[in-house]
ChimeraX commands (.cxc) that place a marker at each C-alpha (Angstrom):
marker #1 position 116.49,73.46,0.99 radius 0.5
marker #1 position 113.85,73.68,-1.73 radius 0.5
marker #1 position 115.99,76.16,-3.59 radius 0.5
marker #1 position 118.92,73.74,-3.52 radius 0.5
marker #1 position 116.78,70.97,-5.04 radius 0.5
marker #1 position 115.47,73.36,-7.64 radius 0.5
marker #1 position 118.94,74.36,-8.71 radius 0.5
marker #1 position 119.95,70.70,-8.95 radius 0.5
marker #1 position 116.90,69.92,-11.09 radius 0.5
marker #1 position 117.59,72.88,-13.33 radius 0.5
marker #1 position 121.20,71.84,-13.80 radius 0.5
marker #1 position 120.13,68.27,-14.62 radius 0.5
marker #1 position 117.56,69.56,-17.08 radius 0.5
marker #1 position 120.12,71.76,-18.82 radius 0.5
marker #1 position 122.48,68.81,-19.13 radius 0.5
marker #1 position 119.70,66.65,-20.60 radius 0.5
marker #1 position 118.81,69.38,-23.04 radius 0.5
marker #1 position 122.44,69.71,-24.13 radius 0.5
marker #1 position 122.78,65.98,-24.58 radius 0.5
marker #1 position 119.50,65.83,-26.48 radius 0.5
marker #1 position 120.70,68.67,-28.68 radius 0.5
marker #1 position 123.94,66.92,-29.48 radius 0.5
marker #1 position 122.13,63.72,-30.36 radius 0.5
marker #1 position 119.68,65.64,-32.46 radius 0.5
marker #1 position 122.41,67.39,-34.35 radius 0.5
marker #1 position 124.20,64.08,-34.84 radius 0.5
marker #1 position 121.09,62.43,-36.28 radius 0.5
marker #1 position 120.41,65.42,-38.60 radius 0.5
marker #1 position 123.97,65.31,-40.07 radius 0.5
marker #1 position 123.67,61.65,-40.90 radius 0.5
marker #1 position 120.42,62.31,-42.79 radius 0.5
marker #1 position 121.90,65.15,-44.77 radius 0.5
marker #1 position 124.98,63.22,-46.01 radius 0.5
marker #1 position 124.88,59.50,-45.78 radius 0.5
marker #1 position 128.17,59.20,-47.55 radius 0.5
marker #1 position 131.14,58.70,-45.28 radius 0.5
marker #1 position 133.19,61.54,-46.84 radius 0.5
marker #1 position 130.70,63.90,-45.31 radius 0.5
marker #1 position 131.72,62.78,-41.85 radius 0.5
marker #1 position 134.00,65.81,-41.52 radius 0.5
marker #1 position 130.98,68.10,-41.50 radius 0.5
marker #1 position 129.52,65.80,-38.86 radius 0.5
marker #1 position 132.69,66.24,-36.94 radius 0.5
marker #1 position 132.38,69.90,-37.58 radius 0.5
marker #1 position 128.79,69.74,-36.43 radius 0.5
marker #1 position 129.87,67.65,-33.53 radius 0.5
marker #1 position 132.64,70.10,-32.93 radius 0.5
marker #1 position 130.13,72.92,-32.96 radius 0.5
marker #1 position 128.21,71.49,-30.10 radius 0.5
marker #1 position 131.49,70.89,-28.34 radius 0.5
marker #1 position 131.35,74.52,-27.47 radius 0.5
marker #1 position 128.16,73.92,-25.61 radius 0.5
marker #1 position 129.72,70.63,-24.45 radius 0.5
marker #1 position 132.29,72.77,-22.82 radius 0.5
marker #1 position 129.40,74.47,-21.14 radius 0.5
marker #1 position 128.77,71.58,-18.74 radius 0.5
marker #1 position 131.30,73.17,-16.49 radius 0.5
marker #1 position 128.93,76.09,-16.48 radius 0.5
marker #1 position 126.22,73.93,-14.91 radius 0.5
marker #1 position 128.84,72.77,-12.53 radius 0.5
marker #1 position 129.35,76.40,-11.68 radius 0.5
marker #1 position 126.00,76.40,-9.97 radius 0.5
marker #1 position 127.43,73.57,-7.88 radius 0.5
marker #1 position 130.32,75.84,-7.08 radius 0.5
marker #1 position 127.78,78.57,-6.61 radius 0.5
marker #1 position 125.71,76.37,-4.34 radius 0.5
marker #1 position 127.51,77.74,-1.35 radius 0.5
marker #1 position 126.51,81.09,-2.78 radius 0.5
marker #1 position 122.96,79.88,-2.70 radius 0.5
marker #1 position 123.47,78.95,0.91 radius 0.5
marker #1 position 124.99,82.34,1.48 radius 0.5
marker #1 position 121.95,83.78,-0.20 radius 0.5
marker #1 position 119.79,81.90,2.24 radius 0.5
marker #1 position 121.68,83.44,5.10 radius 0.5
marker #1 position 120.87,86.99,4.09 radius 0.5
marker #1 position 117.30,85.80,3.61 radius 0.5
marker #1 position 117.32,84.67,7.22 radius 0.5
marker #1 position 118.83,87.92,8.35 radius 0.5
marker #1 position 115.77,89.94,7.42 radius 0.5
marker #1 position 113.72,87.26,9.16 radius 0.5
marker #1 position 115.46,88.20,12.39 radius 0.5
marker #1 position 113.28,90.97,13.73 radius 0.5
marker #1 position 115.52,91.38,16.66 radius 0.5
marker #1 position 118.05,93.43,14.67 radius 0.5
marker #1 position 115.31,95.59,13.23 radius 0.5
marker #1 position 113.77,95.98,16.64 radius 0.5
marker #1 position 117.11,96.66,18.28 radius 0.5
marker #1 position 117.66,99.60,15.97 radius 0.5
marker #1 position 114.65,101.46,17.29 radius 0.5
marker #1 position 115.82,100.52,20.73 radius 0.5
marker #1 position 119.05,102.31,19.92 radius 0.5
marker #1 position 116.99,105.20,18.73 radius 0.5
marker #1 position 115.12,105.28,22.00 radius 0.5
marker #1 position 118.12,106.76,23.84 radius 0.5
marker #1 position 117.49,109.75,21.62 radius 0.5
marker #1 position 114.50,110.34,23.82 radius 0.5
marker #1 position 116.83,111.23,26.71 radius 0.5
marker #1 position 117.25,114.42,24.75 radius 0.5
marker #1 position 113.67,114.89,25.79 radius 0.5
marker #1 position 114.79,114.41,29.37 radius 0.5
marker #1 position 114.62,117.95,30.48 radius 0.5
marker #1 position 113.78,116.01,33.65 radius 0.5
marker #1 position 117.08,117.15,35.06 radius 0.5
marker #1 position 114.53,119.52,36.52 radius 0.5
marker #1 position 114.11,116.78,39.10 radius 0.5
marker #1 position 117.27,118.05,40.78 radius 0.5
marker #1 position 115.36,121.30,40.97 radius 0.5
marker #1 position 112.76,119.37,42.93 radius 0.5
marker #1 position 115.58,118.15,45.14 radius 0.5
marker #1 position 116.27,121.75,46.06 radius 0.5
marker #1 position 113.90,121.37,49.03 radius 0.5
marker #1 position 116.51,119.02,50.50 radius 0.5
marker #1 position 118.73,122.03,51.31 radius 0.5
marker #1 position 115.77,123.20,53.37 radius 0.5
marker #1 position 116.55,120.33,55.75 radius 0.5
marker #1 position 119.35,122.44,57.28 radius 0.5
marker #1 position 116.55,124.79,58.34 radius 0.5
marker #1 position 115.88,122.34,61.16 radius 0.5
marker #1 position 119.21,123.05,62.88 radius 0.5
marker #1 position 118.18,126.71,62.92 radius 0.5
marker #1 position 115.76,125.90,65.73 radius 0.5
marker #1 position 117.98,126.20,68.80 radius 0.5
marker #1 position 117.93,123.22,71.09 radius 0.5
marker #1 position 115.98,123.74,74.26 radius 0.5
marker #1 position 118.50,124.45,76.97 radius 0.5
marker #1 position 118.47,122.06,79.86 radius 0.5
marker #1 position 117.32,123.66,83.07 radius 0.5
marker #1 position 120.28,124.69,85.14 radius 0.5
marker #1 position 120.49,122.85,88.43 radius 0.5
marker #1 position 119.67,124.85,91.53 radius 0.5
marker #1 position 122.83,126.41,92.91 radius 0.5
marker #1 position 124.04,125.17,96.23 radius 0.5
marker #1 position 124.42,128.76,97.44 radius 0.5
marker #1 position 122.91,132.10,96.47 radius 0.5
marker #1 position 122.56,135.60,97.83 radius 0.5
marker #1 position 119.67,137.24,99.68 radius 0.5
marker #1 position 119.24,140.58,101.48 radius 0.5
marker #1 position 118.82,140.73,105.26 radius 0.5
marker #1 position 118.08,143.61,107.65 radius 0.5
marker #1 position 116.96,144.02,111.31 radius 0.5
marker #1 position 115.28,147.25,112.48 radius 0.5
marker #1 position 113.48,148.57,115.56 radius 0.5
marker #1 position 112.92,152.18,114.48 radius 0.5
marker #1 position 109.26,152.01,115.49 radius 0.5
marker #1 position 110.40,152.17,119.13 radius 0.5
marker #1 position 111.85,155.65,118.49 radius 0.5
marker #1 position 108.28,156.88,118.03 radius 0.5
marker #1 position 107.11,155.05,121.18 radius 0.5
marker #1 position 109.89,155.80,123.67 radius 0.5
marker #1 position 107.36,156.49,126.36 radius 0.5
marker #1 position 106.21,152.87,126.15 radius 0.5
marker #1 position 109.72,151.38,126.26 radius 0.5
marker #1 position 111.00,150.05,129.57 radius 0.5
marker #1 position 113.51,152.53,131.02 radius 0.5
marker #1 position 116.26,149.93,131.36 radius 0.5
marker #1 position 116.05,149.26,127.62 radius 0.5
marker #1 position 116.68,152.84,126.48 radius 0.5
marker #1 position 120.44,152.32,126.54 radius 0.5
marker #1 position 120.07,149.34,124.17 radius 0.5
marker #1 position 118.09,151.31,121.60 radius 0.5
marker #1 position 120.21,152.31,118.53 radius 0.5
marker #1 position 120.02,155.99,117.66 radius 0.5
marker #1 position 118.79,155.25,114.12 radius 0.5
marker #1 position 116.80,152.19,115.18 radius 0.5
marker #1 position 118.91,149.81,112.96 radius 0.5
marker #1 position 120.37,146.73,114.60 radius 0.5
marker #1 position 121.60,145.08,111.35 radius 0.5
marker #1 position 121.83,147.28,108.28 radius 0.5
marker #1 position 120.46,145.89,105.01 radius 0.5
marker #1 position 123.09,143.86,103.19 radius 0.5
marker #1 position 123.51,140.89,100.89 radius 0.5
marker #1 position 124.41,137.65,102.58 radius 0.5
marker #1 position 125.00,134.12,101.33 radius 0.5
marker #1 position 122.26,131.55,101.89 radius 0.5
marker #1 position 122.39,127.81,101.37 radius 0.5
marker #1 position 119.91,125.84,99.30 radius 0.5
marker #1 position 117.05,124.64,101.50 radius 0.5
marker #1 position 117.81,127.16,104.22 radius 0.5
marker #1 position 114.96,128.87,106.09 radius 0.5
marker #1 position 114.53,132.48,107.23 radius 0.5
marker #1 position 115.18,131.37,110.83 radius 0.5
marker #1 position 118.46,129.61,110.01 radius 0.5
marker #1 position 119.66,132.64,108.07 radius 0.5
marker #1 position 118.88,134.99,110.98 radius 0.5
marker #1 position 120.48,132.67,113.51 radius 0.5
marker #1 position 123.72,132.38,111.53 radius 0.5
marker #1 position 124.07,136.06,110.62 radius 0.5
marker #1 position 123.27,137.31,114.15 radius 0.5
marker #1 position 125.90,134.97,115.54 radius 0.5
marker #1 position 128.40,136.19,112.93 radius 0.5
marker #1 position 127.60,139.85,113.75 radius 0.5
marker #1 position 127.69,139.10,117.52 radius 0.5
marker #1 position 124.16,140.35,118.03 radius 0.5
marker #1 position 122.09,138.78,120.79 radius 0.5
marker #1 position 119.31,136.43,119.62 radius 0.5
marker #1 position 116.82,134.49,121.72 radius 0.5
marker #1 position 114.14,132.16,120.37 radius 0.5
marker #1 position 111.85,129.34,121.45 radius 0.5
marker #1 position 110.71,126.32,119.48 radius 0.5
marker #1 position 106.91,126.14,119.49 radius 0.5
marker #1 position 105.36,122.74,118.66 radius 0.5
marker #1 position 102.06,124.48,118.00 radius 0.5
marker #1 position 103.49,126.36,115.00 radius 0.5
marker #1 position 106.22,123.81,114.30 radius 0.5
marker #1 position 108.62,126.69,114.06 radius 0.5
marker #1 position 110.99,128.77,116.11 radius 0.5
marker #1 position 109.51,131.84,117.78 radius 0.5
marker #1 position 111.80,134.89,117.98 radius 0.5
marker #1 position 111.56,136.35,121.51 radius 0.5
marker #1 position 114.30,138.96,121.35 radius 0.5
marker #1 position 117.00,140.47,119.10 radius 0.5
marker #1 position 119.71,142.78,120.45 radius 0.5
marker #1 position 118.24,142.32,123.96 radius 0.5
marker #1 position 114.97,143.92,122.84 radius 0.5
marker #1 position 112.17,141.49,123.64 radius 0.5
marker #1 position 108.47,141.22,123.06 radius 0.5
marker #1 position 106.40,143.34,125.43 radius 0.5
marker #1 position 109.40,145.68,126.05 radius 0.5
marker #1 position 107.46,148.48,124.35 radius 0.5
marker #1 position 103.92,147.68,125.33 radius 0.5
marker #1 position 101.62,144.67,125.49 radius 0.5
marker #1 position 101.25,144.53,121.67 radius 0.5
marker #1 position 104.94,144.74,120.85 radius 0.5
marker #1 position 107.24,142.08,119.43 radius 0.5
marker #1 position 109.26,140.92,116.37 radius 0.5
marker #1 position 107.81,140.16,112.89 radius 0.5
marker #1 position 109.39,139.32,109.56 radius 0.5
marker #1 position 108.48,139.93,105.93 radius 0.5
marker #1 position 109.94,138.67,102.65 radius 0.5
marker #1 position 109.88,140.84,99.55 radius 0.5
marker #1 position 107.52,143.25,101.33 radius 0.5
marker #1 position 104.97,140.56,102.30 radius 0.5
marker #1 position 104.30,139.04,105.72 radius 0.5
marker #1 position 104.08,135.29,105.05 radius 0.5
marker #1 position 101.72,134.51,107.96 radius 0.5
marker #1 position 103.55,131.41,109.21 radius 0.5
marker #1 position 106.62,130.58,111.28 radius 0.5
marker #1 position 110.05,131.68,110.11 radius 0.5
marker #1 position 111.35,128.10,110.24 radius 0.5
marker #1 position 108.94,127.09,107.47 radius 0.5
marker #1 position 109.87,129.72,104.90 radius 0.5
marker #1 position 112.44,128.31,102.41 radius 0.5
marker #1 position 114.67,131.01,100.97 radius 0.5
marker #1 position 115.14,131.64,97.26 radius 0.5
marker #1 position 117.81,133.53,95.42 radius 0.5
marker #1 position 117.24,137.28,95.57 radius 0.5
marker #1 position 114.81,137.26,98.51 radius 0.5
marker #1 position 114.72,140.41,100.63 radius 0.5
marker #1 position 114.21,139.46,104.31 radius 0.5
marker #1 position 113.32,142.18,106.85 radius 0.5
marker #1 position 112.94,141.72,110.62 radius 0.5
marker #1 position 110.97,144.61,112.14 radius 0.5
marker #1 position 109.81,145.43,115.67 radius 0.5
marker #1 position 106.13,146.32,116.02 radius 0.5
marker #1 position 104.53,148.25,118.89 radius 0.5
marker #1 position 100.94,147.74,117.65 radius 0.5
marker #1 position 100.43,144.13,116.54 radius 0.5
marker #1 position 101.96,144.84,113.14 radius 0.5
marker #1 position 99.70,147.73,112.18 radius 0.5
marker #1 position 102.56,150.22,112.52 radius 0.5
marker #1 position 104.77,148.19,110.14 radius 0.5
marker #1 position 102.17,147.37,107.50 radius 0.5
marker #1 position 101.09,143.97,108.80 radius 0.5
marker #1 position 99.02,142.34,111.49 radius 0.5
marker #1 position 100.16,140.41,114.52 radius 0.5
marker #1 position 97.64,137.65,114.06 radius 0.5
marker #1 position 98.52,137.18,110.38 radius 0.5
marker #1 position 102.24,137.72,110.59 radius 0.5
marker #1 position 103.42,136.38,113.92 radius 0.5
marker #1 position 106.93,134.95,113.92 radius 0.5
marker link #1:1,2 radius 0.2
marker link #1:2,3 radius 0.2
marker link #1:3,4 radius 0.2
marker link #1:4,5 radius 0.2
marker link #1:5,6 radius 0.2
marker link #1:6,7 radius 0.2
marker link #1:7,8 radius 0.2
marker link #1:8,9 radius 0.2
marker link #1:9,10 radius 0.2
marker link #1:10,11 radius 0.2
marker link #1:11,12 radius 0.2
marker link #1:12,13 radius 0.2
marker link #1:13,14 radius 0.2
marker link #1:14,15 radius 0.2
marker link #1:15,16 radius 0.2
marker link #1:16,17 radius 0.2
marker link #1:17,18 radius 0.2
marker link #1:18,19 radius 0.2
marker link #1:19,20 radius 0.2
marker link #1:20,21 radius 0.2
marker link #1:21,22 radius 0.2
marker link #1:22,23 radius 0.2
marker link #1:23,24 radius 0.2
marker link #1:24,25 radius 0.2
marker link #1:25,26 radius 0.2
marker link #1:26,27 radius 0.2
marker link #1:27,28 radius 0.2
marker link #1:28,29 radius 0.2
marker link #1:29,30 radius 0.2
marker link #1:30,31 radius 0.2
marker link #1:31,32 radius 0.2
marker link #1:32,33 radius 0.2
marker link #1:33,34 radius 0.2
marker link #1:34,35 radius 0.2
marker link #1:35,36 radius 0.2
marker link #1:36,37 radius 0.2
marker link #1:37,38 radius 0.2
marker link #1:38,39 radius 0.2
marker link #1:39,40 radius 0.2
marker link #1:40,41 radius 0.2
marker link #1:41,42 radius 0.2
marker link #1:42,43 radius 0.2
marker link #1:43,44 radius 0.2
marker link #1:44,45 radius 0.2
marker link #1:45,46 radius 0.2
marker link #1:46,47 radius 0.2
marker link #1:47,48 radius 0.2
marker link #1:48,49 radius 0.2
marker link #1:49,50 radius 0.2
marker link #1:50,51 radius 0.2
marker link #1:51,52 radius 0.2
marker link #1:52,53 radius 0.2
marker link #1:53,54 radius 0.2
marker link #1:54,55 radius 0.2
marker link #1:55,56 radius 0.2
marker link #1:56,57 radius 0.2
marker link #1:57,58 radius 0.2
marker link #1:58,59 radius 0.2
marker link #1:59,60 radius 0.2
marker link #1:60,61 radius 0.2
marker link #1:61,62 radius 0.2
marker link #1:62,63 radius 0.2
marker link #1:63,64 radius 0.2
marker link #1:64,65 radius 0.2
marker link #1:65,66 radius 0.2
marker link #1:66,67 radius 0.2
marker link #1:67,68 radius 0.2
marker link #1:68,69 radius 0.2
marker link #1:69,70 radius 0.2
marker link #1:70,71 radius 0.2
marker link #1:71,72 radius 0.2
marker link #1:72,73 radius 0.2
marker link #1:73,74 radius 0.2
marker link #1:74,75 radius 0.2
marker link #1:75,76 radius 0.2
marker link #1:76,77 radius 0.2
marker link #1:77,78 radius 0.2
marker link #1:78,79 radius 0.2
marker link #1:79,80 radius 0.2
marker link #1:80,81 radius 0.2
marker link #1:81,82 radius 0.2
marker link #1:82,83 radius 0.2
marker link #1:83,84 radius 0.2
marker link #1:84,85 radius 0.2
marker link #1:85,86 radius 0.2
marker link #1:86,87 radius 0.2
marker link #1:87,88 radius 0.2
marker link #1:88,89 radius 0.2
marker link #1:89,90 radius 0.2
marker link #1:90,91 radius 0.2
marker link #1:91,92 radius 0.2
marker link #1:92,93 radius 0.2
marker link #1:93,94 radius 0.2
marker link #1:94,95 radius 0.2
marker link #1:95,96 radius 0.2
marker link #1:96,97 radius 0.2
marker link #1:97,98 radius 0.2
marker link #1:98,99 radius 0.2
marker link #1:99,100 radius 0.2
marker link #1:100,101 radius 0.2
marker link #1:101,102 radius 0.2
marker link #1:102,103 radius 0.2
marker link #1:103,104 radius 0.2
marker link #1:104,105 radius 0.2
marker link #1:105,106 radius 0.2
marker link #1:106,107 radius 0.2
marker link #1:107,108 radius 0.2
marker link #1:108,109 radius 0.2
marker link #1:109,110 radius 0.2
marker link #1:110,111 radius 0.2
marker link #1:111,112 radius 0.2
marker link #1:112,113 radius 0.2
marker link #1:113,114 radius 0.2
marker link #1:114,115 radius 0.2
marker link #1:115,116 radius 0.2
marker link #1:116,117 radius 0.2
marker link #1:117,118 radius 0.2
marker link #1:118,119 radius 0.2
marker link #1:119,120 radius 0.2
marker link #1:120,121 radius 0.2
marker link #1:121,122 radius 0.2
marker link #1:122,123 radius 0.2
marker link #1:123,124 radius 0.2
marker link #1:124,125 radius 0.2
marker link #1:125,126 radius 0.2
marker link #1:126,127 radius 0.2
marker link #1:127,128 radius 0.2
marker link #1:128,129 radius 0.2
marker link #1:129,130 radius 0.2
marker link #1:130,131 radius 0.2
marker link #1:131,132 radius 0.2
marker link #1:132,133 radius 0.2
marker link #1:133,134 radius 0.2
marker link #1:134,135 radius 0.2
marker link #1:135,136 radius 0.2
marker link #1:136,137 radius 0.2
marker link #1:137,138 radius 0.2
marker link #1:138,139 radius 0.2
marker link #1:139,140 radius 0.2
marker link #1:140,141 radius 0.2
marker link #1:141,142 radius 0.2
marker link #1:142,143 radius 0.2
marker link #1:143,144 radius 0.2
marker link #1:144,145 radius 0.2
marker link #1:145,146 radius 0.2
marker link #1:146,147 radius 0.2
marker link #1:147,148 radius 0.2
marker link #1:148,149 radius 0.2
marker link #1:149,150 radius 0.2
marker link #1:150,151 radius 0.2
marker link #1:151,152 radius 0.2
marker link #1:152,153 radius 0.2
marker link #1:153,154 radius 0.2
marker link #1:154,155 radius 0.2
marker link #1:155,156 radius 0.2
marker link #1:156,157 radius 0.2
marker link #1:157,158 radius 0.2
marker link #1:158,159 radius 0.2
marker link #1:159,160 radius 0.2
marker link #1:160,161 radius 0.2
marker link #1:161,162 radius 0.2
marker link #1:162,163 radius 0.2
marker link #1:163,164 radius 0.2
marker link #1:164,165 radius 0.2
marker link #1:165,166 radius 0.2
marker link #1:166,167 radius 0.2
marker link #1:167,168 radius 0.2
marker link #1:168,169 radius 0.2
marker link #1:169,170 radius 0.2
marker link #1:170,171 radius 0.2
marker link #1:171,172 radius 0.2
marker link #1:172,173 radius 0.2
marker link #1:173,174 radius 0.2
marker link #1:174,175 radius 0.2
marker link #1:175,176 radius 0.2
marker link #1:176,177 radius 0.2
marker link #1:177,178 radius 0.2
marker link #1:178,179 radius 0.2
marker link #1:179,180 radius 0.2
marker link #1:180,181 radius 0.2
marker link #1:181,182 radius 0.2
marker link #1:182,183 radius 0.2
marker link #1:183,184 radius 0.2
marker link #1:184,185 radius 0.2
marker link #1:185,186 radius 0.2
marker link #1:186,187 radius 0.2
marker link #1:187,188 radius 0.2
marker link #1:188,189 radius 0.2
marker link #1:189,190 radius 0.2
marker link #1:190,191 radius 0.2
marker link #1:191,192 radius 0.2
marker link #1:192,193 radius 0.2
marker link #1:193,194 radius 0.2
marker link #1:194,195 radius 0.2
marker link #1:195,196 radius 0.2
marker link #1:196,197 radius 0.2
marker link #1:197,198 radius 0.2
marker link #1:198,199 radius 0.2
marker link #1:199,200 radius 0.2
marker link #1:200,201 radius 0.2
marker link #1:201,202 radius 0.2
marker link #1:202,203 radius 0.2
marker link #1:203,204 radius 0.2
marker link #1:204,205 radius 0.2
marker link #1:205,206 radius 0.2
marker link #1:206,207 radius 0.2
marker link #1:207,208 radius 0.2
marker link #1:208,209 radius 0.2
marker link #1:209,210 radius 0.2
marker link #1:210,211 radius 0.2
marker link #1:211,212 radius 0.2
marker link #1:212,213 radius 0.2
marker link #1:213,214 radius 0.2
marker link #1:214,215 radius 0.2
marker link #1:215,216 radius 0.2
marker link #1:216,217 radius 0.2
marker link #1:217,218 radius 0.2
marker link #1:218,219 radius 0.2
marker link #1:219,220 radius 0.2
marker link #1:220,221 radius 0.2
marker link #1:221,222 radius 0.2
marker link #1:222,223 radius 0.2
marker link #1:223,224 radius 0.2
marker link #1:224,225 radius 0.2
marker link #1:225,226 radius 0.2
marker link #1:226,227 radius 0.2
marker link #1:227,228 radius 0.2
marker link #1:228,229 radius 0.2
marker link #1:229,230 radius 0.2
marker link #1:230,231 radius 0.2
marker link #1:231,232 radius 0.2
marker link #1:232,233 radius 0.2
marker link #1:233,234 radius 0.2
marker link #1:234,235 radius 0.2
marker link #1:235,236 radius 0.2
marker link #1:236,237 radius 0.2
marker link #1:237,238 radius 0.2
marker link #1:238,239 radius 0.2
marker link #1:239,240 radius 0.2
marker link #1:240,241 radius 0.2
marker link #1:241,242 radius 0.2
marker link #1:242,243 radius 0.2
marker link #1:243,244 radius 0.2
marker link #1:244,245 radius 0.2
marker link #1:245,246 radius 0.2
marker link #1:246,247 radius 0.2
marker link #1:247,248 radius 0.2
marker link #1:248,249 radius 0.2
marker link #1:249,250 radius 0.2
marker link #1:250,251 radius 0.2
marker link #1:251,252 radius 0.2
marker link #1:252,253 radius 0.2
marker link #1:253,254 radius 0.2
marker link #1:254,255 radius 0.2
marker link #1:255,256 radius 0.2
marker link #1:256,257 radius 0.2
marker link #1:257,258 radius 0.2
marker link #1:258,259 radius 0.2
marker link #1:259,260 radius 0.2
marker link #1:260,261 radius 0.2
marker link #1:261,262 radius 0.2
marker link #1:262,263 radius 0.2
marker link #1:263,264 radius 0.2
marker link #1:264,265 radius 0.2
marker link #1:265,266 radius 0.2
marker link #1:266,267 radius 0.2
marker link #1:267,268 radius 0.2
marker link #1:268,269 radius 0.2
marker link #1:269,270 radius 0.2
view
């Protein structure tokens, strides 16, 4: 705004100077030739300043140029706007992404493929449920009597097998939760072999008295039936022993309280 006022003042001053100059020239001509015939030179002198008189349009040109002055103010304001100058460096900042060799970060993401390593650990298999049925091995022998014939009751000699085997060793099917006694009872019935037992409340188990018509005390006072599982005499009644898959059950006849079959009568019993 100050510049506008200045231009107006300058234009007014120029006009005043031009007017003063014309008046001055007019006064000087009258002093040089007071006679009226010399008026033509005055007109000539007046005509000479007419050229500058034509110049008033030139001061008006500043008026026409005033919008230029305003336009000049606008560019002056433009540099005052720091935002443009600041925005340019902001545009230059993206050049820094050239410095972003940080695509290496994907290299850091490479551990993520290691996550599939977890599936490599096999899932723990669920324990298979116990089968309802399984196989075991069963046999019944009285071959110890062959070495003690003299002790055997004479009426029992005809019942004694030549090889001392009443039920040859074989695999049979057992049910889950089945005992040694139940297995013997079922298989002897299936093979049509005589079996006699007695339930004893004292031992809470069945006591095997005779198999194949061979009873306790038939071959001496220390004779009778014993059983072992996987080569071991359990030491308790056969009704209490729960079978497992793969068990090997052997019923043997002893003539010496189990000493002749690798056990003891007191420990093994029935």
